[in-house]
SEKOLVO-36008 format. One record per residue: x, y, z of N, C-alpha, C, O, CB in turn. Coordinates in steps of 0.2 Angstrom, whole numbers, plus 5000, padded with zeros to 4 digits. Atoms other than C-alpha are relative to their C-alpha. Glycine has a CB too. Example, Ala and Ser with C-alpha at 12.3 -4.5 7.8 and 13.67 -1.06 7.14 Angstrom:
// SEKOLVO-36008
500449945000506249785039500450065000500950055003499550005006 499649944999506849955036499650055003499950115004500250024993 
//
This chain:
// SEKOLVO-36008
500249935001492051855008500550054999500450114999499750025006 499449965002493751915003500050004991499749974987500649965003 499949995007494251984986500850004998501150035002499750064997 499249995000496051964979500050024992499749994987500449925002 499949965006496552074964500849994999501250005003499850075000 499250025001498252004956500250044993499850054989500149914998 499849975005499152104944500650035000500950045005499650044998 499449975000500752194939499950085000499950114995500449984994 500349915000500452394944500550034995500350084992500250045008 499649965005502052434933499750004992500050034988500749965001 500250005006500952394918499350045000498950044995499949914997 500549955001499652524922500250064997500650094999499850035007 499649955004500052644909499750075001500050125000499849984992 500249934999498952784914499750005008499549945010499250034994 500249994994498552844932500449955005501049935004499249985000 499750044996498952734947499649945003499049945003500350055006 500350054997498552574955499650025006500050055010500549945001 500349974994497252594968500349975007500649915007499449985000 499950024994497752574987499449995004499150045005500450035003 500650004996496452504999500250015007500850005009499649934999 499949984993496252565016500049945005500349945010499550055002 500150064996495852395023500249944996500349944990499349995004 499850065004496452225018500749995000501050035003499750004993 499350015002498052145013500250004993499849984989500349925003 499749985007499152194998500549954999500949945004500250074999 499550045002500252064990500350034993499950034988499849934999 499749985005501452134978500549954996501049924999500350065001 499550065004502352014965500550044996500450084992499649954994 499449965003504052064960500449944996500849964991500550025006 499650065003504651884955499849984992499249964991499949945005 500150025008504651854935499949924999500249885002500650034996 500150075002504051694928500149994992500049944989499249985002 500050005008504351744910500850024998501050004992499450064998 499449975003506151824910500649975006500449965012500050084999 499450034996507851774918500450065003500250115002500549964995 499649954997509151864928500450054996500650104999500349985005 499549965005510151934914499750074998500150114997500149964994 500449945000508852074912499850045006499650095005499549994996 500149964994508652124930500250075000499850115002500249975004 499849945000509752264929499750064996499650114998500749994999 500349965004509052334914499350025002499150075001500149974993 500749994998507252324920499950045006499550085006499749935001 500149964995507552394936500350075000500050125003500449975005 499949945002508552534929499550044997499450104998500650004995 500549985003507052564918499550035005499350095004499849954996 500549984995505852574933500250055004499850095006499849955004 499849954996506952684942500050084997500150135001500749975001 500249945004506552824929499450035001499350095000500049994994 500849984998504752824935500150035007500149995012499449935000 499949974993505052944949499450005004499450015010500250084998 500650004996503252944954499749945002499249935005499650044997 500350074998503052754956500149995007500650005010500449954995 500150024994502452694973500249935001500249905007499350025003 499950084999503052514970500750005000501050014994499749964995 499350004999504852494976500349945000500949944999500250035005 499750065000505052314976500449984993500149994988499549965000 499750015006506452264963499749944996499449904999500749995001 500250055004506152164948500549945001501149955001500050024994 499550065000506851984950499949954994499449924994499849975007 500150065005507151864936500149935003500349925009500650014995 499950074998507051684937500649974998500949994993499449964997 499450025001508551584938500149954995500649944992500249975007 500050055005508151454926499750024992499649984988499449955003 500349975006507551564911500750044997501050085001499450055002 499449975003508951614898499950064996500050054990500349954997 500249955004508351784893500650054999500950075003499450045004 499449965002509751874883499950074999499650074993500449974995 500149935004509752074880500550004996501149984997500050075005 499549985005510452134866499950084997499350104999499949964994 500149935003510752314857500150004993500449964990500450055003 499849995007510652374840500150074999499950115002499649964995 499949935002511252524831499650024994499350074993500750024998 500450005006510252494815499449955001499549895003500349994994 500650045000508452424814500149934997499949874999499550034998 499950075004509052294801500549955004500649905001500450024993 499650054996510152214815499649965003499849905004500450035005 500450054996508652134824499849954996499849954990499450035003 500250075004508151954820499450024996499050064997499849945005 500650005005506951934805499449965003498949995001500249964994 500650024996505751834817500050025006500450055009500049945000 500249984993504951874833499650075000499650104995500750015004 500549944999503852014840500450074999501050085001499549995007 499749935001504152194835499550055003498950055001500350024993 500449964996503552324846500150084999500750104999500049995007 499949935002503252514842499750045005499250025008499850024993 500349954997502852664851499650054997499250095000500550045004 500349965005502252764836499649964996499949924992500550044997 500450035006500852714825500250024993500249984988499350025000 499749995007501652804811500649964999500749934994500150064999 499350045002503352714813499749924998499949894993500650005008 500350065001502252554814499849994992499949944988499549985004 500350005007501352594798500550014994500449984989499550054999 499549995003502952644790500449934998500549914993500550045003 499650065000503752474794499549954996499849914992500349985008 500550055004502152374788500150014993500149964989499250015003 500049985007502252464771500649974997500649934992499950084999 499350035003504152414769500049935000500349904996500650035005 500050075000503852234774499649984995499849944991499849985007 500550015006502352224762500350014994500349964989499450045000 499650005007503352284748500649964999500749944993500350075000 499550065000504752164752499649934999500049894999500550005006 500350075000503552024751500049965007499849905007500349974995 500050034993503651984770499449975001498950004999500250045005 500650044996502351864780500050045006500550045009500149935001 500149974993501851964795499350015002498850014998500450065002 500649984997500452004806500050075004500550105006499849955005 500149954996499752154815499650005006499049995004499950064997 500550014995498952154832499450034998499450094995500250035007 500649985002497052184829499950075003499750124999499549965002 500049924998497052344841500450044997500250104996500050005007 499549965003498552414834499850014993499850074991500849965000 500249985006497852394817499450044999499350084994500049944996 500549954999496252484822500350075001500050124998499549985005 499749944999497352624829500350034993500250094991500650005005 499649975006498352634812499450024995499550074991500549934996 500549985006496752634801499750085003499650124999499249935000 500349934997496052794813500650054998500450104995499950015010 499549945002497852884810500050004992500250054990500749995003 500049995007497752844791499550044998499650094994499949934996 500649975001496052914790500150085001499950134997499449985004 499949934998496653074799500550034996500450094994500350005007 499549975005498153094788499750014993499950064990500749955000 500349995006497153074773499550064999499450094994499849944998 500549955000495853194778500350065000500150114997499649995005 499649944999497153324783500450024993500550084992500449995006 499749985007497953314765499550024996499650064991500449934997 500649985004496253324757499950065001499750104997499549955000 500349924998495853484766500650044998500450094995500050015010 499549975002497553544762499950024992500050084990500649975001 500149995008497253524742499350044999499350084995500149934996 500649965001495453584744500150075002499850124999499449975004 499949934999495953744752500550044998500750095001500050015007 499549975003497253794741500750015004501050065004499850074998 499450014997498753744751500050025007500550045010500550034997 500049984994498153794768499649955004499049945003499850065000 500350044996497653674782500350005006500949985006500049944998 499750004994497953684800500249935003500649915006499650045006 499950074999497753494802500649974997501049935000499449964997 499450025003499053464790500650035003501149995003500050024994 499449974996500253584798500249965006500749965008500050085001 499950034994499953494814500349934999500849915003499449995004 499750075002500353324806500750004998501149964999499749974994 499449995002501853394798500650015007501149975008500050084995 499650004994502553454815500149945004500649935007499750045005 500050064996502053294824500649954997501049925000499349965001 499550045003503053194811500750035000501249995001499849994992 499349964998504553314812500249995006500949995007500150074998 499850004993504653304830500249925001500649915005499450025005 499850074999504753114829500549964995500649904994499449965000 499550035005505953104815499749954995500049904993500549975003 500350035005504653034803499850034994499250034991499449985002 500249955007504753144787499749964995499449994990500650034997 500250035005504253004776499349985000499049964995500349944999 500750014999502452984783499750054996499350034992499850015007 500449965005501853154775500149994993499650004990500150065001 499950025007502653104759499749944997499649934991500749995000 500450065002501652944759499350034997499050024992499849955007 500749975001500053054760500150044992499650044988499850055006 500049965005500653174747500149964993499949984988500550045000 500050045006501053024735499349954999499249914995500749955001 500650045002499252964736499849955005499349915003500149964994 500150054996499252854751499250025003499150075004500650005006 500849984997497352844758499849935003500149885004499550024993 500250064997496252724766499949944996499949884999499350035003 500150065005495952604751500749975001500849915002499850024992 499350035000497952584751500149965007500549915007500550064999 499950024993497852544770499549935000499749885003499850055005 500450055000496452424767500349944996500349884999499450014997 499550055003497552324754500549975004500549915004500350044994 499550024996498852314767499749955006500049905007500250065004 500450044996497552244779499949944998500049895002499550035002 500350065004496952104768500649964999500549904999499750024992 499550055001498652034766500449975006500949935006500650044995 499750024994499052014784499949935001499449904999499850055006 500150074997499251844793499650015006499550065009500749975002 500250004993498251804808500450015005501049985005499649955001 499549984995499051874822500349945005500949935005499750065005 499850054995499051734835500449944995500149914991499349975003 499650065004500451604828500450034995500849994993499649954998 499649975005501251724817500750015002500850025008499750074998 499349994998503151724816500350065000500850075003500349964995 499949934999503251904814499450055001499250094997500350024994 500549964999501951994823500250085003500750095007499549965006 500049924999501852194824499650035005499050015005499850034994 500549974994501052284839500350075002500950085002499849955006 499849944997501052454847500149985007499849925009499650075000 499850024994501752454864499449995006499549965011500550045003 500550004996500052484873499649934999499149915003499650065000 500350065001499452324865500449945001500249884999499850014993 499650054999500752214871499949965006500249915008500650015000 500150034993500052174888499849934999499649904994499450045002 500350074999499751994893500449954994500349894994499350005000 499650055006500851924877500649985003500850005008500250044993 499350044999502351824877500349974994499949944990499849935005 499650025007503651794863500649975002500949995008500050054994 499350014999505251714862500550044999501050045002500249954997 499549955002506051854854499650064999499150064996500449994994 500349935001505552044856500550054998501050065001499750025007 499649945003506352194846499650065002499050065000500250004991 500449934998505752364853500350054995500950064996500150025007 499849955004505952494840500150075004499750095008499550004996 499849934998506752664844499450045003499550085008500450044995 500649964997505052744846499649985005499150025007499550024995 500350014995504552654860500350045006500050055011500149925002 499649964995505852754870500050084998500350115002500649975000 500049935002505552924861499250024999498950034994500550024992 500749975000503752974867499950055004500450085006499449945002 500149944995502953104878499950074995500050124998500750005006 500149935005502653234863499350025001498949985005500249984992 500649974998501253344864499249974999498849965003500050074998 500750025002499753264855499949935002499349925004499950014993 500150064999499953084858500449975007500750015011500249954993 499650024995500652964871499950035007500350065011500850004998 500249974994499653014886500249955005500249965011499350025000 499950064995500252844894500850025003501150055000500049924996 499449994997501752844906500649964995500649904993500049965007 499650055004503252804896500549965003500749914999500450054996 499750064997504252704908499649945001499949885000500250025005 500450064999502852594912499949964992499849904992499350015004 500250025007502452574893500749964997500649914994499850064995 499450035002504352534890500149935004500349885001500650055001 499950064995504352404905499649954996499849894995499950025008 500450055002502852324898500149964994500049904994499450014999 499750035006503652294881500649965002500849914998500150064994 499450034998505252244889499949925003500349885002500450045006 500150054995504452114900499649944996499349904999499650025006 500350055005503652004884500449964998500249904996499750034995 499650055004505251924878500249945005500449965011500650034997 499850054996505751754886500749984998501149965003499549945000 499350035002507351714876500550074998501150074999499949944995 499649945003507951874868499650075000499050074998500249994992 500349935000507652064870500550054997501050064998499950035007 499549965005508352184857499750085002499150095002499949994992 500249935000508352374861500550054997501150034995499950015007 499549965004509252524853500550015005500450015011499850074997 499449994995510952564861499950065005500250055010500750014996 500149954995510352724869499350015003499050065004500250074995 500850004999508652674874499950035007499350065007499849935001 500249974993508752734893500150075000499950115004500349965006 499849925000509452904888499350034996499050084999500850034995 500649975003507952924876499450005005499050045006499749964993 500650014995506752854889500050055006499550075009500149935003 500049944995507352984902499850064998499450105002500850025002 500349945003507053124890499250004999498950054999500450024993 500749995001505353064886499650005007499050025007499949944997 500349994994504953044905500050075001499550095004500349965005 499949934999505453224907499450044996499050084998500750034999 500649975003504253274893499449995003498950035004499949984993 500750024996502853174901499950035007499350055008499949925003 500149974993503153254918499950074999499550105003500649985005 500249935001503153424911499350014997499050064999500550034995 500749995003501553394901499549995006499050035006499849944994 500550014995500653324917500050075005499450095006500349945005 500149944997501153484926499650064997499350105000500650025000 500449955004500553594912499249985000498850035001500350024993 500750014999498853504912499750015007499250035007499949934998 500349974993498653524931499950075001499550105004500549975005 500149935000498953704929499550024996499150074998500650044998 500549975004497853734915499249975003498750005003500149974992 500650024998496453634924499950045007499350055009500049915002 500149974995496753724940499850084999499550115003500650005004 500349935002496553894930499450014997499150074996500550024995 500650005003494953844922499450035004499450025010499949934998 500649974997493453944926499649965005499449905002499550034995 500550044996492453874941500449945004500149925008499449964995 499750064998493853744945500150015008500049975012500649994996 499850004992494353824963499249995003499249975008500350095003 500649994996492453844967499749925000499549905006499350054996 500150065000492153664963500449965005500149915009500149974994 499650044995493553604974499950025007500049985011500850014999 500249984994492953704988499449975003499349955008500050075000 500650034998491253634987500049915001499549885003499550014995 
//
């Protein structure tokens, strides 16, 4: 008559894992995927999530040779292995670069669907701009979003004619995701995956901006960090970037709570 729920609460990207009033809770903190050389890195990452209620430290397995490494330039990461991104625009930029170079690679199906929606949004915003004589709030929002994330090349892609047809061409040349030597994916689609080598793009740690990334930045970074069994590559200032992202995320949560509390009828509903 009992129910056991098994999972890693730090991979819950939105909200909190439920606590039950009755019954027994078992929290697993022993990794079966990664070794002890990444313990400090992962625990320092989790410590940035101030609101986390799960305080057991991450413990690596003694028999797993997971090596952490840092890079200054993205070109320093291995040519093979999983590449994980925090921004769909950055993933799109990388996919177009790899395709132009003739590389063989795959994109996670869910990440590909997200890219398709973003490409449609960008193409429609630019089409609106040209149709309205150089005036489009959607295009201005896209420019601001890309500037905030350091992705100035994305608007130029649309200005040079990038559209849904070009994206379909990219999709048709991709390898099947499972078994590909070079799989690409967004951080929110890395759950349950395992790779010998994982390289995390800088945009995995630079999140928490206004429009996107409603997920918890620390838990998202943790999820990506814990996918690699042998090598884990991060930018040299990853935790500094992540700390700033967490602050943006927390500020945004406070702003949303205040807006919700100030909404007409909110106080009446809470009293009832």
